[in-house]
N, C-alpha and C positions, 0 to 999 in steps of 0.2 A: 768354397761356395760363398758367393756374396749374398747379403740380405736382399738386394734388389732382385736377384734371379729367383730366389725362393718365394719372394712376394708376387712375382709375375705368375709363377705356376699355382700358387695359392689362389690368385684372383681368376686364373683360367678355370679352375674347378668350380668356383663360386658363380661366374658369370659367362663363361665362354660358350655355353650351349645354345644360346639364342641364335647366333650366327651359324651354327653347325648342325642344324636340325636334319639336314639331308646328307650328312657326312658320317661315314663309319670307316675306321682303320686305326692303325697304331703308328705313331711317330716316335722316334728316339732321338733326342737332342744329345749329341756328344760335345760337351762344352770344354774347350781346352783351356788350361792354365799353364803357366811355365813349368809346374812341377807335377801335374796330374790331369787327368780328364774325369769330369763329372758326367754321369749318364742319367738323363731324365726321360722317362717313358710316359708317353701321353696316349691314352686310348680314348678314342670317340666313338660312341655308339648311338648314332642318330641324335646328337645333341648332348647326350650324357658324357661328361668328361671326367676321367680318373687320371691321376698322376701318381707315379711312383719314382723314387730316386735310387740310383745305384744299380738299377736293372739294365745290364747290357745285352739282354736277350734280343733275338732277332725282331725286326719291326717291318711294317709295310714300306716305311721310308725312314731313312737315317740322315739326319741333318748334322753336319759337323762344322763347327765355327768356333771362334774364340769368344770369350765372355763380353768383350767390348762391343763387337758387332752385334751379338745377341741383344745386349741391353739397348743399342741404338734402334734396332728393329722393335724391341718391346716399348720404347718410347714413341715410336712412330717417326723418328728422325731419318731412318733408312727403310725403304720399301723392300720387302723380301724378294719379290720376283726379279726386279732389276739388279739386286745384289747377287742373286744366284747366277743371272746371265752374265754378270762381270766376273764370275768365279770368286767372289768375295767369301763365299762358303760352298761347301760341297753337299750334294743331295744324292743319295743312292736309294733306288727303289721306285715306288709308283709316282709318276709325275703328277697325277691328280692331287696328291697330297701336297706336293710343292706348291701348286697353284692355291691351295686352300690356306697356305700360310698367311695370305693377305687377310683372311678372316680372323686369325688367331692373334695377330699382332696389332698394336694400336694404329689408328689412321694418323696421317701427318697432323701436327699442330695446326689448328684452325680449319680443318677439313669439315665439310658439311655433306650430308647425304644429298644426292641429286634430287630425290623426291621433295625434301624440304625446301630446296631452293626453287623448284618449279611450283611448289605450292604457294610460296611467297610471291612470285611473279604473277600467277593466276589471280591471287587475291588483290594485288596492286592493280591489275588491268580491270578488274570488276568495279574498283572504286572510281575509275576515270569516266 
């Protein structure tokens, strides 16, 4: 297990709940390495996130990928839904949790929330 993977899951527990207030379910990430597979279980209960490692128990959705792609998604370099559609990783289980991956992983570098952009435009228009 890399330090970056552990750091991602630690951060998810600390701050992931904000975007997941209306989500409940369990995800299991099976991260493939050349010589083993690490299992990370993420339980979301209306924004409350708990994570355990080494738990290969059944989950609502199981995501299977290699560490490199996982870290690219964690940094926002690769968006989860297009990667899944390209078969870059596999997902078995509830589709709603595959869609929710966009909320778990970082946005692309330099991305801004649409409301923030709209607010700036409306303020600029008021000054004219």
